[in-house]
Legacy VTK file of the C-alpha trace (Angstrom):
# vtk DataFile Version 3.0
C-alpha trace
ASCII
DATASET POLYDATA
POINTS 600 float
86.716 116.405 67.365
87.643 112.998 68.693
86.019 111.530 71.783
88.256 109.698 74.240
86.290 106.961 76.044
87.135 104.392 78.685
87.785 100.747 77.739
85.274 98.049 78.568
86.194 95.652 81.359
86.838 92.758 78.994
89.284 94.870 76.992
91.779 95.174 79.858
94.935 92.997 79.858
94.562 90.154 82.378
97.835 90.908 84.172
96.467 94.330 85.167
93.331 92.890 86.788
93.009 91.326 90.207
92.617 87.563 90.496
89.386 87.147 92.444
89.547 83.443 91.607
91.767 83.176 94.700
88.583 83.854 96.691
86.215 81.745 94.574
87.264 79.955 91.366
83.969 80.921 89.743
80.459 82.113 90.470
79.306 78.530 90.897
81.655 78.055 93.866
80.238 81.273 95.328
76.702 79.893 94.946
77.635 76.652 96.697
79.123 78.460 99.684
76.145 80.808 99.773
73.787 77.821 99.987
75.942 76.203 102.687
75.651 79.262 104.917
71.907 79.420 104.346
71.480 75.724 105.103
73.565 75.882 108.280
71.765 78.868 109.794
69.240 76.634 111.592
72.158 75.171 113.609
72.406 78.489 115.420
68.943 78.185 116.950
69.986 75.099 118.903
72.013 77.360 121.210
69.245 79.828 121.971
68.754 80.009 125.732
71.855 77.838 126.282
74.819 80.131 125.558
76.063 80.131 129.172
74.929 76.593 129.943
78.564 75.460 130.134
82.039 76.419 128.976
81.707 73.889 126.153
78.415 75.368 124.944
79.830 78.884 124.987
82.862 77.729 123.010
80.694 75.879 120.478
78.475 78.852 119.678
81.468 81.184 119.343
83.175 78.744 116.990
80.005 78.388 114.903
79.744 82.165 114.659
83.353 82.362 113.461
82.798 79.646 110.868
79.691 81.165 109.299
81.006 84.722 109.581
84.206 83.802 107.730
82.202 82.249 104.907
79.948 85.301 104.821
82.983 87.602 104.692
84.294 85.759 101.640
80.890 85.858 99.941
80.475 89.543 100.667
83.966 90.571 99.530
83.856 88.590 96.284
80.420 89.800 95.224
81.122 93.441 96.016
84.550 93.480 94.377
83.050 91.869 91.278
80.371 94.577 91.282
83.051 97.265 91.657
84.739 96.038 88.459
81.682 97.301 86.600
78.904 98.833 88.689
76.472 98.529 85.769
76.789 94.704 85.699
73.389 93.415 86.814
74.721 89.917 87.639
77.078 91.193 90.310
74.658 93.837 91.529
72.376 90.895 92.315
75.138 88.847 93.993
76.134 91.822 96.121
72.506 92.403 97.136
72.126 88.730 98.074
75.331 88.796 100.132
74.073 91.883 101.930
70.755 90.169 102.648
72.564 87.070 103.902
74.677 89.244 106.203
71.471 90.539 107.765
70.200 86.960 108.202
73.433 85.830 109.845
73.413 88.854 112.126
69.808 88.153 113.063
70.495 84.468 113.710
73.291 85.226 116.186
71.602 88.262 117.733
70.751 86.381 120.923
74.343 85.467 121.789
75.587 88.750 123.232
72.390 89.514 125.169
72.490 86.040 126.758
76.120 86.557 127.795
75.222 89.921 129.286
72.104 88.611 131.015
74.159 85.961 132.760
76.593 86.182 135.626
79.929 87.810 134.573
81.617 85.575 137.151
80.414 82.546 135.178
82.170 83.836 132.055
85.399 84.275 134.012
85.035 80.781 135.480
84.517 79.246 132.060
87.652 80.995 130.791
89.686 79.348 133.534
88.011 75.948 133.061
88.382 75.573 129.298
91.764 76.260 127.742
90.287 76.506 124.234
87.958 79.279 125.377
90.960 81.438 126.301
91.167 82.435 122.636
87.987 84.443 123.106
89.015 86.238 126.318
89.420 89.682 124.746
86.176 89.309 122.781
84.249 88.269 125.879
85.710 91.051 128.002
84.790 93.535 125.267
81.208 92.221 125.275
80.991 92.683 129.044
82.452 96.214 128.748
79.612 97.313 126.485
76.865 95.839 128.643
75.064 99.197 129.194
74.527 99.519 125.426
73.283 96.039 124.521
69.564 95.315 124.459
67.513 92.220 125.124
67.787 89.213 122.830
64.493 90.018 121.095
65.460 93.660 120.601
68.898 92.750 119.291
67.354 90.338 116.828
65.011 93.056 115.630
67.932 95.473 115.146
69.821 92.815 113.196
66.839 92.364 110.893
66.711 96.117 110.345
70.411 96.298 109.445
69.802 95.635 105.744
67.364 98.536 105.593
69.825 100.700 107.527
72.398 100.202 104.773
69.932 101.663 102.276
71.178 105.280 102.232
74.768 104.222 101.587
73.711 101.773 98.887
71.521 104.387 97.182
74.330 106.953 97.270
76.763 104.448 95.754
74.419 103.698 92.869
73.714 107.383 92.209
77.399 108.252 92.430
78.859 105.388 90.404
76.149 104.116 88.089
73.547 106.846 87.520
75.544 110.078 87.678
76.209 111.220 84.130
79.231 113.461 83.785
79.588 115.685 80.720
82.501 116.058 78.364
85.130 118.730 78.860
87.928 120.073 76.698
91.418 118.905 77.590
94.613 120.918 77.126
94.572 120.246 73.370
90.948 121.267 73.037
89.696 117.693 72.514
86.303 116.697 73.877
86.982 114.157 76.635
84.520 112.240 78.785
84.805 113.512 82.362
85.305 110.726 84.903
86.228 110.905 88.564
89.690 109.623 87.828
90.192 112.161 85.055
88.733 114.896 87.227
91.624 114.569 89.654
94.069 114.720 86.759
92.375 117.773 85.268
92.633 119.620 88.603
96.404 119.196 88.326
96.483 120.636 84.808
98.760 123.618 84.162
95.944 125.019 82.015
93.661 126.952 84.350
90.788 126.760 81.855
90.884 122.970 82.088
90.848 123.073 85.900
87.963 125.528 86.013
85.918 123.722 83.364
86.343 120.314 85.030
85.511 121.768 88.460
82.346 123.465 87.269
81.245 120.486 85.163
81.626 117.966 87.970
79.740 120.001 90.528
77.000 120.906 88.059
76.216 117.193 87.825
75.837 116.956 91.600
73.813 120.167 91.799
71.136 118.559 89.625
70.699 115.908 92.332
71.146 118.019 95.466
67.675 117.449 96.893
67.849 113.708 96.330
71.332 113.509 97.841
70.289 115.684 100.791
67.407 113.326 101.517
69.743 110.341 101.165
72.318 111.814 103.545
69.607 112.928 105.987
68.372 109.326 106.121
71.908 108.136 106.824
72.369 110.576 109.705
68.942 109.714 111.140
69.993 106.073 111.068
73.136 106.910 113.082
71.121 108.916 115.618
68.530 106.147 115.903
71.121 103.492 116.734
72.894 105.769 119.228
69.666 106.511 121.090
68.467 102.927 121.055
71.792 101.844 122.531
71.643 104.564 125.198
74.582 106.688 124.119
74.694 110.406 124.768
75.281 111.141 121.084
75.959 109.448 117.777
79.579 110.640 118.034
79.991 108.926 121.391
78.414 105.765 119.981
80.748 105.703 116.961
83.892 106.245 119.034
82.960 103.741 121.725
83.398 100.881 119.283
87.153 101.539 119.516
87.020 102.678 123.154
88.169 106.116 122.026
87.166 109.069 124.239
85.151 111.859 122.569
87.924 114.239 123.655
90.248 112.660 121.063
87.839 113.901 118.365
87.230 117.359 119.794
90.907 117.906 120.650
91.809 117.030 117.066
89.474 119.711 115.697
90.801 122.253 118.205
94.446 121.501 117.351
93.826 121.830 113.618
91.900 125.078 114.020
94.865 126.441 115.997
97.037 125.738 112.959
94.789 127.338 110.338
97.164 130.357 110.101
99.839 127.949 108.802
97.384 126.639 106.192
96.600 130.211 105.149
100.322 130.896 104.858
100.628 127.901 102.532
97.754 129.204 100.408
99.496 132.580 100.112
102.608 130.792 98.859
100.554 128.858 96.335
98.896 131.998 95.018
102.255 133.762 94.675
104.051 130.877 92.957
101.194 130.294 90.508
101.123 133.999 89.726
97.427 134.381 90.451
95.558 137.498 91.483
92.942 135.250 93.090
93.344 131.697 94.353
90.261 129.617 93.588
89.500 126.202 95.037
90.191 124.593 91.661
93.754 125.962 91.950
94.632 123.921 95.050
95.811 120.720 93.380
98.003 121.862 90.513
101.692 121.152 91.260
103.664 124.280 92.057
106.701 123.144 90.039
105.748 122.983 86.346
108.986 121.563 84.998
108.847 118.313 86.982
108.229 115.179 84.900
105.404 113.215 86.506
104.631 110.730 83.708
105.405 107.469 85.515
104.537 103.977 84.316
102.953 101.469 86.671
106.060 99.259 86.458
108.258 102.184 87.475
105.826 103.028 90.291
106.157 99.507 91.726
109.952 99.850 91.755
109.815 103.223 93.485
107.440 101.925 96.158
109.527 98.803 96.789
112.693 100.896 97.153
110.983 103.378 99.449
109.764 100.644 101.777
113.133 98.875 102.168
113.525 100.236 105.728
110.651 97.907 106.726
112.882 94.889 106.229
113.307 91.781 104.123
110.068 90.001 105.020
107.942 93.059 104.256
109.733 93.478 100.915
109.226 89.828 99.976
105.462 89.982 100.557
105.258 93.263 98.662
106.866 91.659 95.609
104.438 88.753 95.843
101.559 91.234 95.774
102.990 92.946 92.688
103.539 89.714 90.776
100.472 87.677 91.808
97.589 89.901 90.669
96.540 91.310 94.016
95.955 94.656 92.257
93.261 95.836 89.825
95.126 98.601 88.039
93.269 100.448 85.287
90.094 102.484 85.045
87.372 100.965 82.874
83.830 101.881 81.997
81.549 101.452 84.997
84.380 100.710 87.432
84.039 102.130 90.916
86.096 105.293 91.342
88.918 105.914 93.779
91.133 103.322 95.396
90.850 100.852 98.272
92.206 97.661 99.778
89.810 94.826 100.622
89.722 91.075 100.939
88.747 88.284 103.281
90.548 86.356 105.997
92.231 83.211 104.734
93.349 84.637 101.390
95.595 87.519 100.431
94.208 91.084 100.397
93.346 92.961 97.205
93.840 96.530 95.990
91.611 98.484 93.602
93.204 101.385 91.722
92.211 103.700 88.894
95.778 104.255 87.723
97.011 107.458 86.126
100.735 107.815 85.368
101.769 110.546 87.817
103.590 110.887 91.115
100.400 111.264 93.149
99.313 107.834 91.953
102.681 106.410 93.030
101.854 107.613 96.528
98.352 106.140 96.183
99.921 102.770 95.361
102.156 103.007 98.453
99.118 104.017 100.519
96.879 101.149 99.441
99.714 98.627 99.760
100.056 99.814 103.352
96.456 98.768 103.955
97.033 95.480 102.140
100.185 94.644 104.099
98.435 95.511 107.351
95.739 92.989 106.409
98.307 90.407 105.300
100.226 90.455 108.588
97.002 90.466 110.599
95.627 87.489 108.656
98.913 85.666 109.135
99.339 86.202 112.887
95.806 86.382 114.283
92.980 83.854 114.511
89.830 84.767 112.639
88.130 86.262 115.689
90.837 88.973 115.751
91.641 88.826 112.033
90.714 92.411 111.277
91.799 95.775 112.607
89.977 98.838 113.783
89.299 101.656 111.363
90.981 103.906 113.948
94.366 102.393 113.078
93.526 101.565 109.443
95.176 104.694 108.040
98.383 104.366 110.052
100.078 101.728 107.905
99.009 103.409 104.661
100.287 106.866 105.576
103.444 105.449 107.171
104.209 103.924 103.761
103.738 107.307 102.128
106.052 108.985 104.642
108.773 106.374 104.022
108.396 106.712 100.256
108.660 110.491 100.498
111.803 110.222 102.635
113.347 107.840 100.084
112.587 110.137 97.168
114.030 113.149 98.977
117.123 111.213 100.088
117.869 110.236 96.489
119.059 113.822 96.055
116.575 114.812 93.382
117.107 117.911 91.316
115.809 121.067 92.940
112.583 121.113 90.935
111.719 117.565 91.995
112.607 118.323 95.603
110.233 121.275 95.510
107.554 119.046 93.987
107.947 116.468 96.742
107.902 119.084 99.489
104.715 120.450 97.970
103.309 116.936 97.765
103.930 116.507 101.496
102.215 119.808 102.217
99.288 118.632 100.098
99.128 115.436 102.124
98.755 117.561 105.225
96.179 119.796 103.575
94.055 116.936 102.281
94.610 114.324 105.011
94.650 116.556 108.075
93.061 119.949 107.359
90.491 118.778 104.794
89.492 115.622 106.660
89.120 117.527 109.929
86.877 120.007 108.122
84.838 116.976 107.009
84.853 115.757 110.623
83.467 119.110 111.781
80.742 118.886 109.152
79.749 115.407 110.325
79.665 116.545 113.944
77.516 119.505 112.918
75.022 117.460 110.864
74.580 114.810 113.538
74.117 117.382 116.284
71.520 119.123 114.107
69.479 115.932 113.660
69.840 115.138 117.358
68.322 118.579 118.010
65.408 117.852 115.677
66.564 119.742 112.563
65.910 118.468 109.042
68.959 118.349 106.788
67.705 120.215 103.737
69.931 120.806 100.746
69.875 124.540 101.482
71.020 124.097 105.095
73.710 121.588 104.198
75.105 123.869 101.495
75.058 126.864 103.844
76.943 125.028 106.605
79.441 123.457 104.238
80.192 126.774 102.575
80.740 128.421 105.969
83.286 125.760 106.944
85.159 126.288 103.691
85.229 130.020 104.367
86.702 129.414 107.813
89.312 126.929 106.604
90.244 128.524 103.249
88.495 131.863 102.935
91.257 134.002 104.397
93.373 133.410 101.280
91.105 131.789 98.671
87.959 132.636 96.754
85.188 130.317 97.932
83.555 129.349 94.644
79.817 128.767 94.801
80.226 125.183 93.585
82.096 124.143 96.728
78.882 124.464 98.742
77.694 121.354 96.883
80.764 119.264 97.657
79.229 117.478 100.664
76.943 115.716 98.169
79.831 113.746 96.624
81.719 112.521 99.720
81.142 108.748 100.110
82.795 108.582 103.541
79.927 110.606 105.018
77.868 107.401 104.789
80.261 105.768 107.283
79.777 108.277 110.056
82.764 109.660 111.959
85.272 107.794 109.846
87.202 110.654 108.272
88.764 112.003 111.482
90.774 108.794 111.599
92.688 109.904 108.510
94.059 112.819 110.531
94.825 110.811 113.679
96.305 108.049 111.526
98.471 110.546 109.648
99.769 111.931 112.935
100.562 108.476 114.304
102.196 107.452 111.021
104.405 110.551 111.073
105.751 109.494 114.466
106.209 105.830 113.509
107.991 106.582 110.242
110.409 108.878 112.041
111.243 106.156 114.559
111.687 103.485 111.877
114.171 105.702 110.060
116.004 106.778 113.223
116.034 103.533 115.250
116.045 100.880 112.529
115.421 97.256 113.505
113.955 97.773 117.031
111.360 100.206 115.671
110.682 97.928 112.686
110.046 95.046 115.075
107.532 97.095 117.076
105.925 98.249 113.838
105.512 94.715 112.466
104.008 93.719 115.817
101.548 96.587 115.335
100.675 95.337 111.836
100.190 91.824 113.219
98.000 92.744 116.218
94.654 92.862 114.413
91.840 93.452 116.875
93.445 91.426 119.659
93.535 94.624 121.755
92.030 98.106 121.683
93.549 100.390 119.011
94.856 102.991 121.444
96.680 100.214 123.315
98.114 98.710 120.123
99.446 102.113 119.081
100.838 102.790 122.531
102.895 99.573 122.368
104.241 100.743 119.014
105.305 103.975 120.736
102.535 106.507 119.989
100.027 107.766 122.593
97.019 109.105 120.695
95.158 109.881 123.934
97.321 112.968 124.019
96.956 115.797 121.471
100.742 115.970 121.213
101.157 113.642 118.172
98.727 115.868 116.241
100.508 119.049 117.320
103.912 117.597 116.424
102.629 116.549 113.009
101.356 120.083 112.392
104.789 121.392 113.399
106.224 119.190 110.638
103.783 120.895 108.261
105.139 124.303 109.244
108.762 123.152 108.967
108.136 121.699 105.492
106.397 124.917 104.478
109.405 126.954 105.623
111.724 124.788 103.518
109.568 125.157 100.426
109.238 128.922 100.954
113.027 129.228 101.177
113.520 127.068 98.086
111.063 129.062 96.004
112.455 132.388 97.174
LINES 1 601
600 0 1 2 3 4 5 6 7 8 9 10 11 12 13 14 15 16 17 18 19 20 21 22 23 24 25 26 27 28 29 30 31 32 33 34 35 36 37 38 39 40 41 42 43 44 45 46 47 48 49 50 51 52 53 54 55 56 57 58 59 60 61 62 63 64 65 66 67 68 69 70 71 72 73 74 75 76 77 78 79 80 81 82 83 84 85 86 87 88 89 90 91 92 93 94 95 96 97 98 99 100 101 102 103 104 105 106 107 108 109 110 111 112 113 114 115 116 117 118 119 120 121 122 123 124 125 126 127 128 129 130 131 132 133 134 135 136 137 138 139 140 141 142 143 144 145 146 147 148 149 150 151 152 153 154 155 156 157 158 159 160 161 162 163 164 165 166 167 168 169 170 171 172 173 174 175 176 177 178 179 180 181 182 183 184 185 186 187 188 189 190 191 192 193 194 195 196 197 198 199 200 201 202 203 204 205 206 207 208 209 210 211 212 213 214 215 216 217 218 219 220 221 222 223 224 225 226 227 228 229 230 231 232 233 234 235 236 237 238 239 240 241 242 243 244 245 246 247 248 249 250 251 252 253 254 255 256 257 258 259 260 261 262 263 264 265 266 267 268 269 270 271 272 273 274 275 276 277 278 279 280 281 282 283 284 285 286 287 288 289 290 291 292 293 294 295 296 297 298 299 300 301 302 303 304 305 306 307 308 309 310 311 312 313 314 315 316 317 318 319 320 321 322 323 324 325 326 327 328 329 330 331 332 333 334 335 336 337 338 339 340 341 342 343 344 345 346 347 348 349 350 351 352 353 354 355 356 357 358 359 360 361 362 363 364 365 366 367 368 369 370 371 372 373 374 375 376 377 378 379 380 381 382 383 384 385 386 387 388 389 390 391 392 393 394 395 396 397 398 399 400 401 402 403 404 405 406 407 408 409 410 411 412 413 414 415 416 417 418 419 420 421 422 423 424 425 426 427 428 429 430 431 432 433 434 435 436 437 438 439 440 441 442 443 444 445 446 447 448 449 450 451 452 453 454 455 456 457 458 459 460 461 462 463 464 465 466 467 468 469 470 471 472 473 474 475 476 477 478 479 480 481 482 483 484 485 486 487 488 489 490 491 492 493 494 495 496 497 498 499 500 501 502 503 504 505 506 507 508 509 510 511 512 513 514 515 516 517 518 519 520 521 522 523 524 525 526 527 528 529 530 531 532 533 534 535 536 537 538 539 540 541 542 543 544 545 546 547 548 549 550 551 552 553 554 555 556 557 558 559 560 561 562 563 564 565 566 567 568 569 570 571 572 573 574 575 576 577 578 579 580 581 582 583 584 585 586 587 588 589 590 591 592 593 594 595 596 597 598 599
């Protein structure tokens, strides 16, 4: 039997790799900038004890922080993206580790700035803002610092926390190395009976196979690999949660959830209302599972049956070139400027396309202020990957417009709104594909795809959000997160979300061990809130045209110049209310009704 293996990095065609030379022309340039940041760190100490000495001194230290932070951002992004090309490459493992260490040094060097601002007279800050026109740039940043005064410690304590930050990143770093470099996946038999190396990218493709044996074998093989490391991964995740709880307590928050949400000034009720709204709609999810079981002709629906397309006759073999055309056509409602930048991204090597040996799994958009953003893919030629391309280009375009319209201090955007642009792109692409008047089988496929977006982006992510809330509350109550307890709680959640209509396979209890987002606590709920906001924005863009597009581009361009709930409100969506989530779930039910009627 033949063995299909992944290509080495150097075997990929150049035009399908990203051009990181736009960040640094070579590793030598990276080293020179690294040394410059190191050598300039002593400049920071000259401002210790003097931050509020005058408006000019305050402006100078803020500008110095921007300058060194921008250089650090470039160093960090380049080294980590190089490492992600091949996680076994020791050279870039070392560069990434050095960038991470430098980040801790920079954070430690500037740790006195915020405490000195908070220890001073708030009236002095306001006076300086009125005295110095150049300082006005930092008004929102300074007001945000003053808002969080109850949670900022003394200068010495803040410096100590900054020095600890590198250690605090340990659990996430360890998980990444286990998951991407050390985890050895077995071979499985594909539809033709060939022995094929199981990878994370291929795993997703195998779960969509029409051959149930392939789905089952891939599912069991993947989770068997994680089961062998359950105790290690439980200890790793426990350390991550303890880190979150430690920082929340040190900063005098009532819980780690409150601490995580306060960064965006999001009330805890937004999180708990989201879970409540989704749980109210679980009967609709169960109804969808019943439809899936019936259409697939199964006596029992297993969790490895959830991803296979319901419409077998649909052709989903799509080249990357064709995918780019479909995405560009789908996003035409966003206007000429958006389309022009999108074409530049496609033609100027912003995207790393193919899977190669050692490459980080999944997909993301990243980059650094002052250059264009980048997108990492692990491309497979199917319709789901077309939507992934649209999704990641949404992130990239959000970054592009933010970089273009905001100064560095506001040149990023909150994670709370990060998924809005990406899922809005997917909604527009879906609308375009449906409006093209596809044949009935393709229409059914697309309707099912939309339902799967809801299942994976809303229902599944909210289940993850419940799990995170549960694990953090357990540690806050003094419980140890053993592998046994984690598996028990995760299985119970799956039973509540899926068990009414699906067999809860024993392997799913181990799934928590492979979710990288759990190492960025309370992140995943933002997929669901972002999906809900994107549903509303896409509808308005399609219904209102140019006025809605203008508001949307303003949203993309806002960066962190205001709080995320305010930025969304100006675009026309109030996420303080549970209504956008409820309306999105109503769309789920309406789409389900259409697919039910189509399938008879």
